[in-house]
N, C-alpha and C positions, 0 to 999 in steps of 0.2 A: 504494500499500500504506499503510495507516495503521499507525503504529508508535508505541509509547509505552514509555519505559523509566523506571522509578522505583525508587529504593531504599526499602525499607519502613521503614527505621529512620534517621530524620533528626531533628535538633533545630536550633532557631535559637539560636545563641550568637555574636551579632555576625556572623551569616551562616549559611549552611547547612552543617552539618558531618555528614558521613556516618559512621555508627558501624559500619564493617565489622568492627572488632576486638571489638565487644561482642555483636553479635547475628549468628547464623547461621541458615540455614533449609535444609530439604531436603524438606519435605512440601508437596505441592500437589494440590488436586483441584477440578474444577468443582463448583458446587452443582447436582447432577444433576437434582433435581426442579424446578429453576428453568428454565423454557423461554422465558421472556420477557426477563428482564434478563440481561446478561452478568456473570457472577459467578463468582469463584474463591475458594477458601479456602486460606490458607497458614499452616503451623505452624512455630514457631520452635524453635531447639535451643540454648538458653543454659545454661551451668553456673552463671553468676554472678547471673542475674536471673530473676524469674518468667517462665515461658514464656507464649506468647500464640498465639491463632488470630486472624489478620487476615482480615476479610471485605472482599474486594476487588471493587468495582463499577466497571466500565468504561463511562463515559459516551460512547457512540458519536457522538453529535451533536457534542459539544464536544471529543472526543478527550482527555479527562482521566480519571484514576483517582480514585475516592473510596474511603475505607476506614473501617472500624470495627474496634475491637479488643476481644477477649474474653480474659480471663485464663484460662490453663490451668496451674494451680499444681501439678499432680501430677508434672510432670517433663518432659524433653525430648521433643519430638514427632518420631518417626521415620517415621510413616506416618499418612495422614489419608484417610478416604473418606466420601462423603456418601450418605445414604439416597436411593434412587431414587423414593421415594414421599412423603416428608415434607421440605419445605424446611428445617425447623428442626432436623433430627436428623443427627448425624454420629457417626463412630467414630474414635478415635485409638489408635495404639500409641505407648507412651511409656516411657522408662526412669526408674527410681527406685532409690535406694539403700536396701538393707535388710540388716541384720547384716553390713555391710561388703562386701556383694555388690551388683552392679548387676543389676536384674531389668528385663525389658521386659514391660509389662503392656498390656492393652487395655481400653477402656471406651466406652460409648455415652453421648453427651451431647445436650442440647437448648440451642439458643441462645435468647436472649430473644425474646419474640413479636414486638416492634417491629423486630427486626433480620432477621426471616426473609425479607423481601422487599427490593427495592433501596433503597439509601441515597441521600439527597441532601446528604450532609455534604460540605462543601468539603475538598479535599485538604490545606489549610493550617490547618484547624480543629483546634487542639490543646486546646480548652477543654472538650470533652466528657469525661465520666468514663468510665474503663475498666469494662466490666461483666464478669460472671463466668458461665461455662457452668453449666448445671444438670446434675448427674450423674443419669443415668437408670439405669444399671447397669454393673457390671464384668463382664468376661468372665473367669471364674475360671480362671486357668491355674496354680494352685499345684501341681497334679499333672502338668503337661504341659510345662512349661519356658517359655522366652522366646518372646514373640509376635513374628513377622515382619511380618504384615500381616493386614488384615480386608477381605473382599470381600462386597458385598451381592448377594442374588439380584437380577438386573438388571431383570426385568419383573415383579417381585412387588410385595407391599404393604408392603415394608420390614420384615417381620417374620422374615426368614430371612437369616442371615449365616454366613459361614465365616471362621474364624480359623485361621492356621497358626502352630503353637508348637513350636519345635525339629523333632522328627520326626513331629509329630501334625497331622492335619487334623480340625478340630472343626467340626460343624454345630450352630448354635444357633437356638432359637426364641425370639424376643422376645415376652414376654407382658406383660399388665397395663400397656398403653400404653407398652411398651418399658422399663418399670421392673424387669423381671426377665428374665434370660437362662437359658434351660433348655437343657442339653446334650442334643440329640436323638440324635446319633450321632457316631461318630469312627472314624478309621483311623490306622494308623501305618506309617511307612517302616521296612522291615526289610532289614538287610544288614550288611556289615562296616563298622566304624568308626563315627564319631559323625555320622550323617546329620541334615541340618538343611535345612528349607525356606527358600528365599530369597524366593520370590514366588508369587503365585497369581492367577488370574482366573477369574470365573464366566462360562461360555458363555451368550449370549443365545439360543442355538439349542437344539434338542432338548427343548423345553418346560422349559428351564432345569434340566436334570438332570445336566449335566456341568460339571466344574471341571478346569482345568489348573493344574499346579504345576511349580515349578522347584526342584531341589535339586542342588547341586554342578554337574555338566555335563549332567544329565539333566532331560528334560521328561516329565511323566506326566499321563494323563488318568484322571478318577475319575467314577464314577457315584454321584451324591448319594443315590439311592434305596437302594443296597446298601453304599455307601462302599467299593466294590471298584475296582480298577484296570482300565481298559479299553484303554489303550495306553501304551507306553513308548518314548521316543526317547532311547537312551543315546548318550552323546558327542555331544549336540546341538551343543555348542560345545566348542572346544578348552580353554577355562577356565570359570570360574564363570558360570552363567546369572543375569543380574541381573533381567530382566523379561520379560514376555510379554503378548500381547494377541490377542483374537479378531477376525477379520474379521467386521463386523457383517451383511454381506450373503451371504457364502459360508460355510455351516455347517461345513465340514470344514477350513477354513484358519485358521492362527494364525501370529503372528510372534513371534520371540524375540530377545533381544540379550544380550551378555555381555562378559566381560573379555578376550575375543579380538578385540575391536574390531569384531565382525561383527553384522549384523542378518540373521536367516535366516527364510525363510518355509516353512511345512510344510502339507502335506496329510495329515491324521491318518489317512487310509485306507491311505496307503503312506509309512511313516516311515523307509525305508531311507536316503533322502537328501533334503535340502531342495529345494523347488521353485525357489527363487531365493535368492541370497546378495548382501548389499550390504557393501562394505568401504570405506566413505567416511570413517570416523572413525579417528583415530590414538591413541585411548586407550580406556579401558573405556566401554562403552555402557550407561547406567543405565536408560534408559527407551525404550520404543517404544509408539507409539499410532496405531491406525487412526483416520481420520476417520469419524465417525458416519454420515454420509450418503454420502459419496463415497470408496469404500474403496481408490481408487488412491492416495489422499493419505496418506502415512506420515510421522509426526514421530519423530525420534530426538534424544536429548540425551546428552552425553558428558563425561567428565572432560577432554576436549581443549577444554573451554569453548565448544564449538560446538553449535548447533542446526541439524539438516539436515532440509529438507522434500523428500521424494522423491515422484515420480509412478511408481508401480508398476502401470502400466495393463495390462500383459500378464497379470498374475495377478489382476485385479480383476473385479468383476461387470459392468464396463462396458468391455470390451476394444475394442468398436467404437463407443464413444461413446453407447451406450444400455444400459439394464439387460438382462442376459441371465443365465440360471442355467446350471449346468454341462451339463444335459441338452440345452440348445439349441444348444451350440457346434458339435457334430458336424454337426448338420442344417444349421446356417447355413453351415459351410464347404463342405458338399456342394453346396448350391444356389446359393451366391453366392461362389465362390472369389475372383473378381476384386474383390469388395467387400471381402474381408478384406484383400487386399494393398493395396488403396487407402486403407482407413480405419484400420487397426491402427496405433496410436501406439507410440512407443518409450519404454521405461523410462528415466527420467533423474532427475538431481538438479535440482529446481526452484530451490532457494536454499539457501545456507548463511548462517546468522545468527551474527555474531560480536560481538554487543553485550556478552556476558558476559566477566568477567575472572577467573572461578573456575570450578570444576567445576559443570556443569549436572546437577543431580540429578533433576529433574523436568520433564516437558513434558506438556501436556494440551490437548485441544480444548474450547472452550466448549460447553455443552449447549444454548445458546440460538442461537448463530450458528455454522453449519457452516464458516464461512470465517475464523474467528478462533481463535487458540490463544495460550497463555501458556507461559512457561518460567521456571524458577527455579534460581538458582545459589547456591552455599553461602554467599557473602558477603551474602545477603539481597536480591539484586537480582531484581526481577520484570520481564520483558519481555512486552509484549503485541504480537502481530504479526497481520497479515492475509495470507491467500493472495494472491499477486500477481493483480491485476485481469485481466490478459490470460488467465491460465490458468483463472480462474473463469469467464469468458465462454466460453472454449474448451470447458469441461466442460459448460456449460449449453445452449450453442447448437448 
């Protein structure tokens, strides 16, 4: 297993000094449109200094991390997401102070052209000048409240995005080379109390017409064509739901995680109870991510400072070691019952990673290499890991 741990914020002052107390970070995303180079984007969260987006390139051959830095001067970065169609475009949710109030806003940015593809900068090269992001447009939330996250249409041309602001779900069309965001449609949560979205994901299935959201302990599905609710999982978790993700190969399956320390897997056709529940973490679970190619591989990150890689093969699209869909399962069991007993693998925790010393707020898979993932903790430490080689070959062979 190749593994590399680097703190993003280090200076040479008679030696290498780690500035954990000055810079913190909680926003991480792969550069989604980049399918050749292993690349992640990290956003900082500092009150004292100008915030930055670090472009992280992992050199697989030499096992080193290269980085470039872009200034993000408008505020602390709470969430970051990359366009699925344009390597140079990304969106951030950030906080700023206005009239003695803290507001969380969202904007779409473009990085300098020369930084859109892989970098060859040495990890110790501090002589290069920091560049600035180009603002393409703001997602105007003055009438809707604080932004929680932005999610892109996964299979689209990078022109449709959804933002969640307090109790509003907003669908935007990016026009004029993404320099203008037009609000196409919206919907609102209705109910008692101050309802607020915490997270959302756009489904890659159903012709990209469905989005799932989390608010409090509830999961909801939305049809983006009518902005109407299509399913609701009340009390999905015992406490706040932090994150969710769609299975890339099984259209009705999604995973969720939350402050009850659990990760749950759901079939949206029958939401009365989860298909499976994991209880491996000892504190809030902030992130859950399906592997884009092999959906039995599940990543989770938690405030217990651990990253856990699980093999949920029993509810994957490859329960017998090769790709099958839901309709094939009953037929396969009927004609080859002995094969099922012989080949079905057990769900298990593959590995627990404990390189972090602070809460792990973000985990994600590389968009270029299905066997590689990154995790980010609040102290600014980025860790890049690989799926164990033995499991990789077991899945492939």
